[in-house]
N, C-alpha and C positions, 0 to 999 in steps of 0.2 A: 712841134714842126716836123714834118716828114718829107722824104724825097723818095723817088724811084731810083733804084740801082740794080745793077746785075749783081747777082749774090751766087758765090760758089760755096754751096752748102757742105759739100763732101767731094771726094775725088770724082771728077767726071759729072758732076752734078751741078749744072749751072742754069739760072732762071732770072727772069725779071721779078723783082719784088719791091716792097716799100720798107724802109728802114726809118726809124726815129732818129732825129737830130738832137744833139745837146742844146739847150738854150744858150745863144752866145752871150758873151759877157762884154765888159766895156772895152777890152783890148782885142776882141774878136771881129772877124769878118764873116758874112755869108756870101759865098761866091757861087755864081751859076757857072758850071764847069762846061767848057766848050771842047776841051781836048784832055786827054788823060794818057799818061805813058804807062804801058803795061810791061812789066819785066819778062823777058825771054828766060831768065833763071828763076827767080822766086816764084812767079805764078805759074810757071810751067811745071815746077815741082809740087806745087799745089794742086794743079790740074790732074797730074799723074798719081797723086798719093805719095811722092817720094821725098817730100819735104821733111827733113829730119826736124826733131823739136827745136823750137826756137822761141825764147822768151818774147812775150807780147804779140805773138802771131798764131792763128790758128783758124778753124771753120767756126762759124761762116766767114767768108771773106769777100769783101767788095774789091775786086781787082783795080789796080791803078793807084800808085801812091804818090804821083806828081801829078799836077794839073795846073792848067791856064784857063782864066776865065774872066767874068765880069763881077766886080763887087755890086751886090744887089743891097746888102746892109752893111753898115760900118759902126762898129762901137765908138763912142765918144772918145776913147782914149787910144784909138787903133792908128791915127794918123793917116788914115784913107778915107775916101768918100766914095758914095756909089757911083757907078759909071766909069770908075778907074779899072783898068785891066791888070790882072796880078798873075804871078806864077805861086803855085802853093807846092813847096816841096814835100810836105806831108802834113796830116791832120789828125786830131783826135776829136772827131765830131760826132761819132755815132752811139746812140743810147744802147744799153743792153736790151735785147729782146727776150721772147718766150725761150728762145734756143740759146740764149747765152750772149756774151759780147759779140759785138761785129767788128771785124778787123778789117783795116783798109786805108 
């Protein structure tokens, strides 16, 4: 499974790209994102290249770590069903690609 995403690959290098998604498990959701919050702190520091080393974050980065959208697939143990609207406070959903892991 893949999706289109804005990818910040290095400071001031932003482009539309395709990223792989991890296969959802029985407790997971697949959400069509309608809105995403972008931090004026963290993402700004990544944009300028001034972000200090932080465990679990780096380039490439898909900006926006909180989102709202519609459930399009729901695992049997998730407690949700397709069509429901949800807030996603953060997710670990991207596969590692040729350039390494994708954070976001």
